[in-house]
C-alpha positions in Angstrom: -8.0 12.1 -29.3 -9.2 9.7 -32.0 -12.3 7.8 -31.0 -11.5 4.1 -30.9 -13.7 1.8 -33.0 -14.9 -0.4 -30.1 -15.6 0.0 -26.4 -12.7 -2.2 -25.2 -10.2 -0.1 -27.2 -11.9 3.0 -25.7 -11.5 1.7 -22.1 -7.9 0.8 -22.7 -7.2 4.2 -24.3 -8.8 6.0 -21.3 -6.6 4.0 -18.9 -3.6 5.5 -20.7 -4.7 8.7 -22.4 -6.2 11.0 -19.7 -3.7 13.8 -19.4 -3.8 17.5 -18.6 -2.1 18.3 -21.9 -4.6 16.3 -23.9 -7.6 18.1 -22.3 -6.0 21.5 -22.4 -5.3 21.1 -26.1 -9.1 21.0 -26.8 -9.2 24.8 -26.2 -5.6 26.0 -26.1 -3.0 25.6 -28.8 -0.5 27.2 -26.4 -1.1 25.6 -23.0 1.1 28.2 -21.3 -1.7 30.7 -21.8 -3.6 28.6 -19.2 -0.6 27.7 -17.1 2.3 25.4 -16.6 1.1 22.0 -15.4 3.4 19.5 -13.5 2.4 16.1 -12.2 3.2 15.8 -8.5 2.9 13.1 -5.8 0.2 13.4 -3.2 2.7 14.1 -0.3 4.0 17.1 -2.3 0.6 18.8 -2.3 -0.2 21.2 0.6 -2.8 19.7 2.9 -5.6 22.1 2.0 -5.3 21.2 -1.7 -4.8 17.5 -0.9 -8.1 17.5 0.9 -9.8 19.3 -2.0 -8.3 17.1 -4.8 -6.9 13.7 -3.6 -10.1 11.7 -3.3 -12.7 9.9 -5.5 -15.6 12.3 -4.9 -17.3 14.8 -7.1 -15.6 18.2 -7.0 -19.0 19.9 -6.9 -19.7 18.4 -3.5 -16.1 18.9 -2.3 -15.9 22.6 -3.2 -19.4 23.3 -1.9 -18.4 21.8 1.5 -15.0 23.7 1.5 -16.6 27.1 0.7 -19.8 26.5 2.7 -21.9 27.5 -0.3 -23.5 25.9 -3.3 -21.8 26.4 -6.6 -23.1 27.4 -10.0 -21.5 26.5 -13.4 -20.5 29.1 -16.0 -19.8 27.4 -19.3 -17.2 29.4 -21.1 -17.4 27.4 -24.3 -18.6 24.0 -25.5 -19.0 21.8 -28.5 -19.7 18.3 -29.6 -17.1 16.5 -31.7 -17.0 12.8 -32.7 -19.5 11.8 -30.0 -17.8 13.8 -27.3 -19.5 16.8 -25.6 -16.6 19.1 -24.5 -16.8 22.2 -22.3 -14.6 24.7 -20.5 -16.2 25.8 -17.2 -15.9 27.8 -14.1 -17.6 26.9 -10.8 -18.6 29.9 -8.8 -20.0 30.2 -5.3 -23.7 31.0 -5.4 -23.7 33.9 -3.0 -20.5 35.7 -3.8 -20.0 34.5 -7.4 -16.3 33.9 -6.6 -14.6 31.5 -9.0 -13.5 28.4 -7.0 -12.7 26.0 -9.7 -11.7 25.9 -13.4 -12.3 22.8 -15.5 -12.3 21.2 -18.9 -14.7 18.3 -19.4 -14.9 15.7 -22.2 -17.9 13.5 -22.0 -18.6 10.5 -24.2 -22.3 11.0 -24.8 -23.3 7.4 -25.6 -22.5 6.3 -22.0 -25.2 8.5 -20.4 -28.9 7.9 -20.6 -31.1 10.6 -22.2 -32.3 12.5 -19.1 -28.9 13.2 -17.5 -27.2 13.8 -20.9 -29.9 16.3 -21.9 -29.6 18.1 -18.6 -25.8 18.3 -18.9 -26.2 19.6 -22.5 -28.5 22.4 -21.2 -25.4 23.7 -19.3 -27.4 25.0 -16.3 -26.0 22.9 -13.5 -22.6 21.5 -12.5 -21.9 18.1 -13.9 -21.6 16.4 -10.5 -24.9 17.7 -9.4 -26.7 16.4 -12.5 -25.1 12.9 -12.1 -26.1 12.8 -8.4 -29.6 14.1 -9.0 -30.2 11.4 -11.7 -28.8 8.6 -9.5 -26.3 7.7 -12.2 -24.1 4.9 -10.9 -20.6 6.4 -11.0 -17.1 5.8 -9.9 -14.5 8.6 -9.9 -11.0 7.5 -10.8 -8.3 9.9 -9.9 -5.4 10.0 -12.4 -2.9 12.7 -11.6 -2.5 15.5 -9.0 -1.0 18.6 -10.6 0.9 21.7 -9.5 -0.2 24.6 -11.7 1.7 27.9 -12.3 -1.2 30.1 -13.4 -0.7 31.6 -16.8 -2.6 34.8 -17.9 -5.9 33.1 -18.6 -6.1 31.1 -15.4 -4.8 34.1 -13.4 -7.7 36.2 -14.8 -10.3 33.6 -14.0 -9.1 33.3 -10.4 -8.2 37.0 -10.0 -4.6 36.3 -9.0 -1.2 37.3 -10.3 0.3 35.3 -13.2 2.8 32.8 -11.7 0.6 32.1 -8.7 0.7 28.4 -7.7 -2.6 26.5 -7.8 -3.3 22.8 -7.7 -5.5 20.5 -9.8 -6.2 17.0 -10.9 -7.2 14.8 -13.8 -9.9 12.2 -13.3 -12.2 9.8 -15.1 -15.8 9.3 -14.2 -17.1 5.8 -15.0 -20.9 6.0 -15.4 -22.8 2.7 -15.1 -19.3 1.0 -15.4 -18.4 2.8 -18.6 -15.5 5.3 -19.0 -17.8 8.3 -19.7 -16.2 11.6 -18.6 -12.6 12.9 -18.6 -11.9 15.9 -16.3 -9.2 18.5 -15.7 -10.1 20.4 -12.5 -8.0 23.2 -10.9 -9.1 24.7 -7.6 -8.7 28.4 -6.7 -5.4 29.3 -5.0 -5.9 29.7 -1.3 -4.5 32.9 0.3 
């Protein structure tokens, strides 16, 4: 995505540009390696996934509550391009180290103050936990709910067979009223 020249253009672009395919393309030229992503309505999402995804809360807190364990972040790869810090991540339960969420994050660095931005760039904690601990004023805007047919990469991360159905979402976190963080989040398929 081209970085717009002013903040009003950026805000308008975020209102229209957040998509799974846009975020996936950061790290995958062939999105089918990750999976097949299809936008679905809330009522088409099974209740366990709806509870995990159809809300405006941090996924860190949500998956910790669901799995009754804190989560750690594993950053698979990251970079900074055109003022955006981007990373591909896994969230794993602290005790069992089971992967419970896959994600791609694109953060517009100028919208975060130094301390939370620097801690996020150290890549030791989940994004949501950093924002909460630093009391960053935030609003999470849900964009799309997604049905995901796991491709070979996502299947390997979750330890499931290719073709297994998972669910995810795209969202935007406004930090101090600015459109700061784009998210693609896919939760582990339930048995």
